[in-house]
All heavy atoms as TSV, in Angstrom:
chain	resi	resn	atom	element	x	y	z
A	1	MET	N	N	17.321	25.120	-22.911
A	1	MET	CA	C	17.806	23.781	-22.629
A	1	MET	C	C	16.618	22.817	-22.560
A	1	MET	O	O	15.582	23.116	-21.985
A	1	MET	CB	C	18.552	23.777	-21.289
A	1	MET	CG	C	19.169	22.470	-20.949
A	1	MET	SD	S	20.177	22.660	-19.482
A	1	MET	CE	C	20.037	21.065	-18.810
A	2	ASP	N	N	16.754	21.650	-23.143
A	2	ASP	CA	C	15.688	20.648	-23.123
A	2	ASP	C	C	15.544	20.056	-21.728
A	2	ASP	O	O	16.522	19.867	-21.019
A	2	ASP	CB	C	15.999	19.515	-24.099
A	2	ASP	CG	C	15.959	19.983	-25.540
A	2	ASP	OD1	O	15.135	20.857	-25.843
A	2	ASP	OD2	O	16.759	19.475	-26.347
A	3	GLU	N	N	14.295	19.767	-21.373
A	3	GLU	CA	C	14.056	19.114	-20.084
A	3	GLU	C	C	14.373	17.633	-20.180
A	3	GLU	O	O	14.263	17.032	-21.241
A	3	GLU	CB	C	12.597	19.304	-19.661
A	3	GLU	CG	C	12.307	20.698	-19.177
A	3	GLU	CD	C	11.070	20.721	-18.317
A	3	GLU	OE1	O	11.018	19.971	-17.324
A	3	GLU	OE2	O	10.167	21.478	-18.653
A	4	ARG	N	N	14.741	17.055	-19.064
A	4	ARG	CA	C	15.015	15.623	-19.008
A	4	ARG	C	C	13.728	14.835	-19.169
A	4	ARG	O	O	12.685	15.208	-18.658
A	4	ARG	CB	C	15.616	15.265	-17.664
A	4	ARG	CG	C	16.967	15.807	-17.447
A	4	ARG	CD	C	17.376	15.487	-16.056
A	4	ARG	NE	N	18.573	14.682	-16.092
A	4	ARG	CZ	C	19.299	14.428	-15.039
A	4	ARG	NH1	N	18.930	14.854	-13.864
A	4	ARG	NH2	N	20.393	13.719	-15.151
A	5	ARG	N	N	13.813	13.713	-19.853
A	5	ARG	CA	C	12.681	12.796	-19.976
A	5	ARG	C	C	12.863	11.702	-18.938
A	5	ARG	O	O	13.945	11.150	-18.787
A	5	ARG	CB	C	12.633	12.226	-21.379
A	5	ARG	CG	C	12.354	13.315	-22.408
A	5	ARG	CD	C	12.463	12.825	-23.808
A	5	ARG	NE	N	11.578	11.687	-24.004
A	5	ARG	CZ	C	11.581	10.930	-25.082
A	5	ARG	NH1	N	12.407	11.182	-26.068
A	5	ARG	NH2	N	10.757	9.907	-25.188
A	6	VAL	N	N	11.787	11.395	-18.226
A	6	VAL	CA	C	11.851	10.451	-17.112
A	6	VAL	C	C	10.898	9.285	-17.353
A	6	VAL	O	O	9.770	9.474	-17.816
A	6	VAL	CB	C	11.473	11.149	-15.783
A	6	VAL	CG1	C	11.474	10.184	-14.629
A	6	VAL	CG2	C	12.419	12.314	-15.523
A	7	ALA	N	N	11.364	8.071	-17.024
A	7	ALA	CA	C	10.521	6.874	-17.078
A	7	ALA	C	C	10.339	6.366	-15.652
A	7	ALA	O	O	11.300	6.252	-14.898
A	7	ALA	CB	C	11.174	5.806	-17.935
A	8	LEU	N	N	9.115	6.080	-15.289
A	8	LEU	CA	C	8.790	5.531	-13.974
A	8	LEU	C	C	8.384	4.076	-14.165
A	8	LEU	O	O	7.363	3.777	-14.783
A	8	LEU	CB	C	7.647	6.339	-13.349
A	8	LEU	CG	C	7.094	5.861	-12.014
A	8	LEU	CD1	C	8.190	5.805	-10.952
A	8	LEU	CD2	C	5.971	6.778	-11.557
A	9	LEU	N	N	9.218	3.156	-13.682
A	9	LEU	CA	C	8.990	1.720	-13.829
A	9	LEU	C	C	8.800	1.128	-12.440
A	9	LEU	O	O	9.687	1.229	-11.595
A	9	LEU	CB	C	10.186	1.069	-14.528
A	9	LEU	CG	C	10.614	1.733	-15.846
A	9	LEU	CD1	C	11.872	1.080	-16.378
A	9	LEU	CD2	C	9.497	1.684	-16.865
A	10	VAL	N	N	7.649	0.508	-12.198
A	10	VAL	CA	C	7.270	0.061	-10.866
A	10	VAL	C	C	7.102	-1.457	-10.819
A	10	VAL	O	O	6.471	-2.042	-11.704
A	10	VAL	CB	C	5.936	0.729	-10.435
A	10	VAL	CG1	C	5.504	0.261	-9.054
A	10	VAL	CG2	C	6.044	2.241	-10.480
A	11	ASP	N	N	7.641	-2.077	-9.794
A	11	ASP	CA	C	7.400	-3.495	-9.514
A	11	ASP	C	C	6.101	-3.547	-8.713
A	11	ASP	O	O	6.099	-3.384	-7.488
A	11	ASP	CB	C	8.568	-4.077	-8.728
A	11	ASP	CG	C	8.377	-5.531	-8.351
A	11	ASP	OD1	O	7.285	-6.086	-8.585
A	11	ASP	OD2	O	9.321	-6.118	-7.797
A	12	GLY	N	N	4.997	-3.733	-9.400
A	12	GLY	CA	C	3.677	-3.656	-8.786
A	12	GLY	C	C	3.359	-4.753	-7.799
A	12	GLY	O	O	2.468	-4.608	-6.964
A	13	GLU	N	N	4.071	-5.856	-7.865
A	13	GLU	CA	C	3.834	-6.942	-6.913
A	13	GLU	C	C	4.427	-6.626	-5.540
A	13	GLU	O	O	3.986	-7.176	-4.537
A	13	GLU	CB	C	4.435	-8.246	-7.436
A	13	GLU	CG	C	3.717	-8.783	-8.651
A	13	GLU	CD	C	4.294	-10.111	-9.119
A	13	GLU	OE1	O	4.925	-10.819	-8.313
A	13	GLU	OE2	O	4.102	-10.436	-10.297
A	14	ASN	N	N	5.414	-5.767	-5.499
A	14	ASN	CA	C	6.097	-5.477	-4.241
A	14	ASN	C	C	5.888	-4.061	-3.724
A	14	ASN	O	O	6.468	-3.689	-2.705
A	14	ASN	CB	C	7.599	-5.742	-4.401
A	14	ASN	CG	C	7.881	-7.211	-4.569
A	14	ASN	OD1	O	7.444	-8.025	-3.783
A	14	ASN	ND2	N	8.577	-7.557	-5.627
A	15	LEU	N	N	5.073	-3.270	-4.420
A	15	LEU	CA	C	4.787	-1.914	-3.973
A	15	LEU	C	C	3.296	-1.662	-4.098
A	15	LEU	O	O	2.702	-1.910	-5.156
A	15	LEU	CB	C	5.572	-0.907	-4.814
A	15	LEU	CG	C	5.545	0.528	-4.321
A	15	LEU	CD1	C	6.237	0.642	-2.962
A	15	LEU	CD2	C	6.223	1.434	-5.307
A	16	SER	N	N	2.700	-1.161	-3.047
A	16	SER	CA	C	1.265	-0.908	-3.016
A	16	SER	C	C	0.870	0.235	-3.954
A	16	SER	O	O	1.603	1.220	-4.093
A	16	SER	CB	C	0.847	-0.559	-1.587
A	16	SER	OG	O	-0.476	-0.076	-1.559
A	17	VAL	N	N	-0.301	0.118	-4.553
A	17	VAL	CA	C	-0.848	1.170	-5.404
A	17	VAL	C	C	-1.083	2.456	-4.605
A	17	VAL	O	O	-1.174	3.543	-5.184
A	17	VAL	CB	C	-2.141	0.688	-6.109
A	17	VAL	CG1	C	-3.273	0.532	-5.109
A	17	VAL	CG2	C	-2.523	1.614	-7.249
A	18	ASP	N	N	-1.132	2.369	-3.289
A	18	ASP	CA	C	-1.305	3.550	-2.444
A	18	ASP	C	C	-0.173	4.559	-2.637
A	18	ASP	O	O	-0.323	5.735	-2.316
A	18	ASP	CB	C	-1.369	3.152	-0.966
A	18	ASP	CG	C	-2.575	2.286	-0.652
A	18	ASP	OD1	O	-3.579	2.348	-1.395
A	18	ASP	OD2	O	-2.516	1.529	0.338
A	19	HIS	N	N	0.956	4.121	-3.164
A	19	HIS	CA	C	2.118	4.993	-3.360
A	19	HIS	C	C	2.157	5.623	-4.752
A	19	HIS	O	O	3.092	6.369	-5.063
A	19	HIS	CB	C	3.413	4.208	-3.129
A	19	HIS	CG	C	3.520	3.635	-1.758
A	19	HIS	ND1	N	3.723	4.405	-0.641
A	19	HIS	CD2	C	3.433	2.355	-1.333
A	19	HIS	CE1	C	3.768	3.631	0.426
A	19	HIS	NE2	N	3.583	2.383	0.040
A	20	ALA	N	N	1.184	5.334	-5.603
A	20	ALA	CA	C	1.194	5.794	-6.992
A	20	ALA	C	C	1.327	7.318	-7.105
A	20	ALA	O	O	2.155	7.816	-7.865
A	20	ALA	CB	C	-0.050	5.316	-7.728
A	21	GLY	N	N	0.530	8.049	-6.374
A	21	GLY	CA	C	0.582	9.514	-6.434
A	21	GLY	C	C	1.930	10.061	-6.017
A	21	GLY	O	O	2.490	10.940	-6.679
A	22	PHE	N	N	2.471	9.541	-4.931
A	22	PHE	CA	C	3.787	9.974	-4.459
A	22	PHE	C	C	4.862	9.690	-5.507
A	22	PHE	O	O	5.736	10.521	-5.762
A	22	PHE	CB	C	4.134	9.271	-3.143
A	22	PHE	CG	C	5.523	9.546	-2.672
A	22	PHE	CD1	C	5.842	10.750	-2.067
A	22	PHE	CD2	C	6.523	8.604	-2.842
A	22	PHE	CE1	C	7.137	11.012	-1.646
A	22	PHE	CE2	C	7.822	8.845	-2.434
A	22	PHE	CZ	C	8.131	10.059	-1.826
A	23	LEU	N	N	4.791	8.515	-6.125
A	23	LEU	CA	C	5.783	8.150	-7.142
A	23	LEU	C	C	5.733	9.106	-8.328
A	23	LEU	O	O	6.773	9.546	-8.833
A	23	LEU	CB	C	5.545	6.722	-7.624
A	23	LEU	CG	C	5.807	5.613	-6.617
A	23	LEU	CD1	C	5.331	4.278	-7.165
A	23	LEU	CD2	C	7.277	5.552	-6.248
A	24	ILE	N	N	4.530	9.436	-8.776
A	24	ILE	CA	C	4.381	10.339	-9.917
A	24	ILE	C	C	4.926	11.724	-9.594
A	24	ILE	O	O	5.687	12.308	-10.364
A	24	ILE	CB	C	2.905	10.425	-10.365
A	24	ILE	CG1	C	2.490	9.098	-10.993
A	24	ILE	CG2	C	2.685	11.572	-11.339
A	24	ILE	CD1	C	1.014	8.981	-11.269
A	25	VAL	N	N	4.567	12.249	-8.451
A	25	VAL	CA	C	5.028	13.587	-8.049
A	25	VAL	C	C	6.546	13.621	-7.920
A	25	VAL	O	O	7.208	14.541	-8.401
A	25	VAL	CB	C	4.347	14.024	-6.731
A	25	VAL	CG1	C	4.997	15.268	-6.165
A	25	VAL	CG2	C	2.861	14.240	-6.952
A	26	THR	N	N	7.105	12.607	-7.300
A	26	THR	CA	C	8.550	12.552	-7.086
A	26	THR	C	C	9.299	12.415	-8.411
A	26	THR	O	O	10.290	13.109	-8.656
A	26	THR	CB	C	8.915	11.386	-6.148
A	26	THR	OG1	O	8.207	11.567	-4.915
A	26	THR	CG2	C	10.396	11.351	-5.872
A	27	ALA	N	N	8.827	11.539	-9.289
A	27	ALA	CA	C	9.478	11.345	-10.581
A	27	ALA	C	C	9.383	12.602	-11.441
A	27	ALA	O	O	10.330	12.952	-12.154
A	27	ALA	CB	C	8.873	10.152	-11.306
A	28	ALA	N	N	8.260	13.304	-11.376
A	28	ALA	CA	C	8.059	14.510	-12.181
A	28	ALA	C	C	9.001	15.636	-11.765
A	28	ALA	O	O	9.291	16.533	-12.563
A	28	ALA	CB	C	6.607	14.967	-12.087
A	29	LYS	N	N	9.516	15.596	-10.560
A	29	LYS	CA	C	10.484	16.601	-10.112
A	29	LYS	C	C	11.819	16.460	-10.838
A	29	LYS	O	O	12.611	17.394	-10.882
A	29	LYS	CB	C	10.723	16.481	-8.605
A	29	LYS	CG	C	9.543	16.924	-7.782
A	29	LYS	CD	C	9.812	16.742	-6.310
A	29	LYS	CE	C	8.601	17.114	-5.488
A	29	LYS	NZ	N	8.818	16.878	-4.042
A	30	CYS	N	N	12.051	15.305	-11.427
A	30	CYS	CA	C	13.314	15.035	-12.131
A	30	CYS	C	C	13.263	15.439	-13.599
A	30	CYS	O	O	14.290	15.477	-14.259
A	30	CYS	CB	C	13.665	13.554	-12.026
A	30	CYS	SG	S	13.943	12.999	-10.349
A	31	GLY	N	N	12.073	15.699	-14.121
A	31	GLY	CA	C	11.918	16.076	-15.518
A	31	GLY	C	C	10.527	15.740	-16.020
A	31	GLY	O	O	9.605	15.546	-15.240
A	32	VAL	N	N	10.390	15.682	-17.325
A	32	VAL	CA	C	9.095	15.387	-17.950
A	32	VAL	C	C	8.838	13.883	-17.856
A	32	VAL	O	O	9.604	13.080	-18.386
A	32	VAL	CB	C	9.081	15.842	-19.423
A	32	VAL	CG1	C	7.765	15.472	-20.084
A	32	VAL	CG2	C	9.335	17.332	-19.512
A	33	LEU	N	N	7.764	13.522	-17.199
A	33	LEU	CA	C	7.427	12.116	-16.998
A	33	LEU	C	C	6.765	11.583	-18.269
A	33	LEU	O	O	5.606	11.868	-18.561
A	33	LEU	CB	C	6.502	11.981	-15.793
A	33	LEU	CG	C	6.223	10.602	-15.264
A	33	LEU	CD1	C	7.502	9.823	-15.007
A	33	LEU	CD2	C	5.409	10.683	-13.995
A	34	CYS	N	N	7.513	10.808	-19.040
A	34	CYS	CA	C	7.054	10.318	-20.347
A	34	CYS	C	C	6.466	8.917	-20.293
A	34	CYS	O	O	5.602	8.580	-21.095
A	34	CYS	CB	C	8.218	10.315	-21.331
A	34	CYS	SG	S	8.877	11.949	-21.639
A	35	VAL	N	N	6.978	8.088	-19.384
A	35	VAL	CA	C	6.575	6.686	-19.322
A	35	VAL	C	C	6.222	6.341	-17.884
A	35	VAL	O	O	6.977	6.651	-16.966
A	35	VAL	CB	C	7.722	5.765	-19.806
A	35	VAL	CG1	C	7.373	4.311	-19.608
A	35	VAL	CG2	C	8.074	6.054	-21.249
A	36	LYS	N	N	5.046	5.718	-17.695
A	36	LYS	CA	C	4.639	5.211	-16.376
A	36	LYS	C	C	4.168	3.782	-16.569
A	36	LYS	O	O	3.112	3.552	-17.153
A	36	LYS	CB	C	3.520	6.049	-15.774
A	36	LYS	CG	C	3.938	7.445	-15.401
A	36	LYS	CD	C	2.776	8.221	-14.851
A	36	LYS	CE	C	1.930	8.630	-16.014
A	36	LYS	NZ	N	1.039	9.710	-15.849
A	37	ARG	N	N	4.963	2.833	-16.116
A	37	ARG	CA	C	4.624	1.421	-16.289
A	37	ARG	C	C	4.706	0.701	-14.960
A	37	ARG	O	O	5.549	1.006	-14.125
A	37	ARG	CB	C	5.581	0.749	-17.272
A	37	ARG	CG	C	5.464	1.279	-18.659
A	37	ARG	CD	C	6.369	0.535	-19.596
A	37	ARG	NE	N	6.349	1.177	-20.902
A	37	ARG	CZ	C	7.294	1.050	-21.790
A	37	ARG	NH1	N	8.347	0.294	-21.534
A	37	ARG	NH2	N	7.207	1.671	-22.942
A	38	VAL	N	N	3.835	-0.274	-14.807
A	38	VAL	CA	C	3.846	-1.137	-13.632
A	38	VAL	C	C	3.947	-2.577	-14.134
A	38	VAL	O	O	3.240	-2.978	-15.045
A	38	VAL	CB	C	2.613	-0.908	-12.729
A	38	VAL	CG1	C	1.331	-1.141	-13.456
A	38	VAL	CG2	C	2.704	-1.726	-11.479
A	39	TYR	N	N	4.891	-3.307	-13.556
A	39	TYR	CA	C	5.180	-4.677	-13.979
A	39	TYR	C	C	4.726	-5.676	-12.927
A	39	TYR	O	O	4.860	-5.410	-11.730
A	39	TYR	CB	C	6.693	-4.853	-14.199
A	39	TYR	CG	C	7.219	-4.057	-15.358
A	39	TYR	CD1	C	7.569	-2.716	-15.218
A	39	TYR	CD2	C	7.361	-4.645	-16.604
A	39	TYR	CE1	C	8.053	-1.988	-16.286
A	39	TYR	CE2	C	7.842	-3.920	-17.683
A	39	TYR	CZ	C	8.187	-2.597	-17.519
A	39	TYR	OH	O	8.658	-1.873	-18.591
A	40	GLY	N	N	4.237	-6.821	-13.393
A	40	GLY	CA	C	3.872	-7.896	-12.483
A	40	GLY	C	C	2.805	-8.795	-13.079
A	40	GLY	O	O	2.259	-8.521	-14.144
A	41	ALA	N	N	2.521	-9.886	-12.363
A	41	ALA	CA	C	1.442	-10.787	-12.761
A	41	ALA	C	C	0.119	-10.069	-12.472
A	41	ALA	O	O	-0.101	-9.594	-11.357
A	41	ALA	CB	C	1.529	-12.092	-11.983
A	42	VAL	N	N	-0.726	-9.976	-13.454
A	42	VAL	CA	C	-1.972	-9.204	-13.326
A	42	VAL	C	C	-2.786	-9.637	-12.110
A	42	VAL	O	O	-3.380	-8.804	-11.433
A	42	VAL	CB	C	-2.803	-9.311	-14.623
A	42	VAL	CG1	C	-4.146	-8.634	-14.468
A	42	VAL	CG2	C	-2.042	-8.691	-15.778
A	43	THR	N	N	-2.762	-10.919	-11.798
A	43	THR	CA	C	-3.532	-11.408	-10.658
A	43	THR	C	C	-2.954	-10.958	-9.317
A	43	THR	O	O	-3.618	-11.079	-8.292
A	43	THR	CB	C	-3.595	-12.944	-10.666
A	43	THR	OG1	O	-2.267	-13.471	-10.668
A	43	THR	CG2	C	-4.353	-13.444	-11.886
A	44	ARG	N	N	-1.751	-10.407	-9.319
A	44	ARG	CA	C	-1.099	-9.973	-8.075
A	44	ARG	C	C	-0.928	-8.462	-7.974
A	44	ARG	O	O	-0.265	-7.975	-7.058
A	44	ARG	CB	C	0.293	-10.607	-7.980
A	44	ARG	CG	C	0.280	-12.097	-7.880
A	44	ARG	CD	C	1.694	-12.584	-7.930
A	44	ARG	NE	N	1.845	-13.872	-7.296
A	44	ARG	CZ	C	2.981	-14.522	-7.219
A	44	ARG	NH1	N	4.079	-13.999	-7.703
A	44	ARG	NH2	N	3.032	-15.686	-6.640
A	45	LEU	N	N	-1.512	-7.704	-8.868
A	45	LEU	CA	C	-1.253	-6.268	-8.896
A	45	LEU	C	C	-2.181	-5.429	-8.021
A	45	LEU	O	O	-1.972	-4.222	-7.904
A	45	LEU	CB	C	-1.259	-5.753	-10.341
A	45	LEU	CG	C	-0.087	-6.239	-11.168
A	45	LEU	CD1	C	-0.171	-5.700	-12.581
A	45	LEU	CD2	C	1.237	-5.862	-10.545
A	46	ASP	N	N	-3.182	-6.001	-7.414
A	46	ASP	CA	C	-4.049	-5.338	-6.435
A	46	ASP	C	C	-4.242	-3.837	-6.635
A	46	ASP	O	O	-3.704	-3.021	-5.909
A	46	ASP	CB	C	-3.513	-5.575	-5.016
A	46	ASP	CG	C	-3.527	-7.031	-4.626
A	46	ASP	OD1	O	-4.360	-7.778	-5.150
A	46	ASP	OD2	O	-2.686	-7.414	-3.787
A	47	GLY	N	N	-4.989	-3.457	-7.635
A	47	GLY	CA	C	-5.337	-2.058	-7.824
A	47	GLY	C	C	-4.505	-1.333	-8.871
A	47	GLY	O	O	-4.924	-0.303	-9.383
A	48	TRP	N	N	-3.339	-1.810	-9.194
A	48	TRP	CA	C	-2.506	-1.157	-10.198
A	48	TRP	C	C	-3.172	-1.167	-11.573
A	48	TRP	O	O	-2.922	-0.280	-12.387
A	48	TRP	CB	C	-1.131	-1.814	-10.291
A	48	TRP	CG	C	-0.187	-1.407	-9.214
A	48	TRP	CD1	C	0.239	-2.170	-8.177
A	48	TRP	CD2	C	0.452	-0.148	-9.061
A	48	TRP	NE1	N	1.110	-1.457	-7.382
A	48	TRP	CE2	C	1.260	-0.205	-7.910
A	48	TRP	CE3	C	0.430	1.048	-9.784
A	48	TRP	CZ2	C	2.031	0.863	-7.467
A	48	TRP	CZ3	C	1.200	2.114	-9.345
A	48	TRP	CH2	C	1.979	2.019	-8.203
A	49	THR	N	N	-4.022	-2.139	-11.824
A	49	THR	CA	C	-4.657	-2.237	-13.144
A	49	THR	C	C	-5.596	-1.067	-13.424
A	49	THR	O	O	-5.898	-0.789	-14.581
A	49	THR	CB	C	-5.423	-3.561	-13.304
A	49	THR	OG1	O	-6.364	-3.682	-12.243
A	49	THR	CG2	C	-4.469	-4.743	-13.291
A	50	VAL	N	N	-6.030	-0.370	-12.397
A	50	VAL	CA	C	-6.918	0.787	-12.581
A	50	VAL	C	C	-6.259	2.099	-12.157
A	50	VAL	O	O	-6.914	3.133	-12.132
A	50	VAL	CB	C	-8.262	0.592	-11.829
A	50	VAL	CG1	C	-9.043	-0.558	-12.428
A	50	VAL	CG2	C	-8.044	0.378	-10.344
A	51	ALA	N	N	-4.971	2.070	-11.846
A	51	ALA	CA	C	-4.262	3.303	-11.460
A	51	ALA	C	C	-4.158	4.204	-12.689
A	51	ALA	O	O	-3.668	3.779	-13.733
A	51	ALA	CB	C	-2.885	2.968	-10.918
A	52	PRO	N	N	-4.634	5.444	-12.584
A	52	PRO	CA	C	-4.644	6.339	-13.744
A	52	PRO	C	C	-3.238	6.621	-14.275
A	52	PRO	O	O	-2.326	6.934	-13.517
A	52	PRO	CB	C	-5.284	7.627	-13.222
A	52	PRO	CG	C	-5.671	7.393	-11.828
A	52	PRO	CD	C	-5.170	6.057	-11.395
A	53	GLY	N	N	-3.104	6.503	-15.587
A	53	GLY	CA	C	-1.854	6.868	-16.239
A	53	GLY	C	C	-0.805	5.779	-16.325
A	53	GLY	O	O	0.173	5.923	-17.033
A	54	PHE	N	N	-0.993	4.693	-15.604
A	54	PHE	CA	C	-0.003	3.621	-15.618
A	54	PHE	C	C	-0.376	2.575	-16.658
A	54	PHE	O	O	-1.519	2.164	-16.749
A	54	PHE	CB	C	0.100	2.936	-14.252
A	54	PHE	CG	C	0.916	3.705	-13.264
A	54	PHE	CD1	C	0.327	4.638	-12.436
A	54	PHE	CD2	C	2.285	3.496	-13.158
A	54	PHE	CE1	C	1.074	5.353	-11.519
A	54	PHE	CE2	C	3.038	4.202	-12.242
A	54	PHE	CZ	C	2.435	5.134	-11.423
A	55	ARG	N	N	0.606	2.139	-17.419
A	55	ARG	CA	C	0.416	1.038	-18.362
A	55	ARG	C	C	0.874	-0.230	-17.660
A	55	ARG	O	O	1.997	-0.309	-17.166
A	55	ARG	CB	C	1.244	1.272	-19.614
A	55	ARG	CG	C	1.099	0.156	-20.610
A	55	ARG	CD	C	1.849	0.463	-21.869
A	55	ARG	NE	N	1.754	-0.693	-22.754
A	55	ARG	CZ	C	2.645	-0.969	-23.679
A	55	ARG	NH1	N	3.674	-0.175	-23.861
A	55	ARG	NH2	N	2.494	-2.028	-24.425
A	56	VAL	N	N	-0.011	-1.214	-17.619
A	56	VAL	CA	C	0.297	-2.481	-16.949
A	56	VAL	C	C	1.011	-3.406	-17.931
A	56	VAL	O	O	0.538	-3.632	-19.039
A	56	VAL	CB	C	-0.990	-3.151	-16.419
A	56	VAL	CG1	C	-0.688	-4.529	-15.871
A	56	VAL	CG2	C	-1.635	-2.274	-15.355
A	57	ILE	N	N	2.148	-3.924	-17.502
A	57	ILE	CA	C	2.912	-4.886	-18.288
A	57	ILE	C	C	2.855	-6.217	-17.547
A	57	ILE	O	O	3.402	-6.345	-16.447
A	57	ILE	CB	C	4.384	-4.444	-18.453
A	57	ILE	CG1	C	4.486	-3.026	-19.013
A	57	ILE	CG2	C	5.149	-5.457	-19.302
A	57	ILE	CD1	C	3.928	-2.840	-20.397
A	58	HIS	N	N	2.142	-7.174	-18.136
A	58	HIS	CA	C	1.997	-8.476	-17.490
A	58	HIS	C	C	3.307	-9.262	-17.589
A	58	HIS	O	O	3.901	-9.375	-18.654
A	58	HIS	CB	C	0.875	-9.279	-18.131
A	58	HIS	CG	C	0.763	-10.671	-17.598
A	58	HIS	ND1	N	0.311	-10.929	-16.324
A	58	HIS	CD2	C	1.072	-11.863	-18.143
A	58	HIS	CE1	C	0.349	-12.245	-16.124
A	58	HIS	NE2	N	0.810	-12.830	-17.215
A	59	VAL	N	N	3.741	-9.761	-16.440
A	59	VAL	CA	C	4.920	-10.614	-16.360
A	59	VAL	C	C	4.460	-11.901	-15.687
A	59	VAL	O	O	3.845	-11.849	-14.619
A	59	VAL	CB	C	6.035	-9.941	-15.528
A	59	VAL	CG1	C	7.238	-10.835	-15.413
A	59	VAL	CG2	C	6.413	-8.601	-16.131
A	60	PRO	N	N	4.715	-13.065	-16.283
A	60	PRO	CA	C	4.262	-14.317	-15.684
A	60	PRO	C	C	4.715	-14.462	-14.230
A	60	PRO	O	O	5.811	-14.027	-13.863
A	60	PRO	CB	C	4.918	-15.389	-16.557
A	60	PRO	CG	C	5.168	-14.711	-17.858
A	60	PRO	CD	C	5.451	-13.273	-17.520
A	61	ALA	N	N	3.866	-15.060	-13.418
A	61	ALA	CA	C	4.137	-15.209	-11.986
A	61	ALA	C	C	5.213	-16.252	-11.733
A	61	ALA	O	O	4.952	-17.447	-11.722
A	61	ALA	CB	C	2.856	-15.578	-11.251
A	62	ARG	N	N	6.437	-15.794	-11.575
A	62	ARG	CA	C	7.582	-16.625	-11.200
A	62	ARG	C	C	8.440	-15.808	-10.261
A	62	ARG	O	O	8.397	-14.582	-10.254
A	62	ARG	CB	C	8.410	-16.996	-12.438
A	62	ARG	CG	C	7.709	-17.950	-13.388
A	62	ARG	CD	C	8.651	-18.432	-14.476
A	62	ARG	NE	N	9.305	-17.327	-15.141
A	62	ARG	CZ	C	9.051	-16.914	-16.396
A	62	ARG	NH1	N	8.131	-17.523	-17.098
A	62	ARG	NH2	N	9.689	-15.911	-16.913
A	63	LYS	N	N	9.262	-16.456	-9.504
A	63	LYS	CA	C	10.140	-15.752	-8.571
A	63	LYS	C	C	11.043	-14.775	-9.330
A	63	LYS	O	O	11.680	-15.136	-10.306
A	63	LYS	CB	C	10.986	-16.757	-7.801
A	63	LYS	CG	C	11.891	-16.087	-6.776
A	63	LYS	CD	C	12.522	-17.111	-5.873
A	63	LYS	CE	C	13.533	-16.544	-4.927
A	63	LYS	NZ	N	13.169	-15.395	-4.199
A	64	ASP	N	N	11.073	-13.544	-8.867
A	64	ASP	CA	C	11.925	-12.458	-9.417
A	64	ASP	C	C	11.675	-12.145	-10.885
A	64	ASP	O	O	12.553	-11.651	-11.563
A	64	ASP	CB	C	13.406	-12.803	-9.196
A	64	ASP	CG	C	13.761	-12.921	-7.733
A	64	ASP	OD1	O	13.177	-12.181	-6.921
A	64	ASP	OD2	O	14.622	-13.760	-7.402
A	65	SER	N	N	10.502	-12.413	-11.399
A	65	SER	CA	C	10.250	-12.172	-12.816
A	65	SER	C	C	10.008	-10.707	-13.130
A	65	SER	O	O	10.344	-10.240	-14.219
A	65	SER	CB	C	9.082	-13.016	-13.304
A	65	SER	OG	O	7.915	-12.732	-12.579
A	66	ALA	N	N	9.417	-9.966	-12.212
A	66	ALA	CA	C	9.161	-8.543	-12.482
A	66	ALA	C	C	10.429	-7.752	-12.386
A	66	ALA	O	O	10.655	-6.817	-13.068
A	66	ALA	CB	C	8.117	-7.995	-11.521
C-alpha cells in the first residue's frame, strides 16, 4: 500500500519558529512529508527564513493575507 503524502503549511507570522521541529515530527507521523512551506511577510517571519527544509512563500503584509 502506498504511503500518504503530507503537506505542512505554516502561517509563519502567527507561529514561532521554535515549533518547527515539533511540526515536522508530528506531520511525518501522518505519512511522507513532501512539502514544507511557511507563509508570511518576510520582514515578519522571525527566523523562519533560515529554518531547515522550509520553503518561504512571501505574502504581502496585509491583514489576514497569510
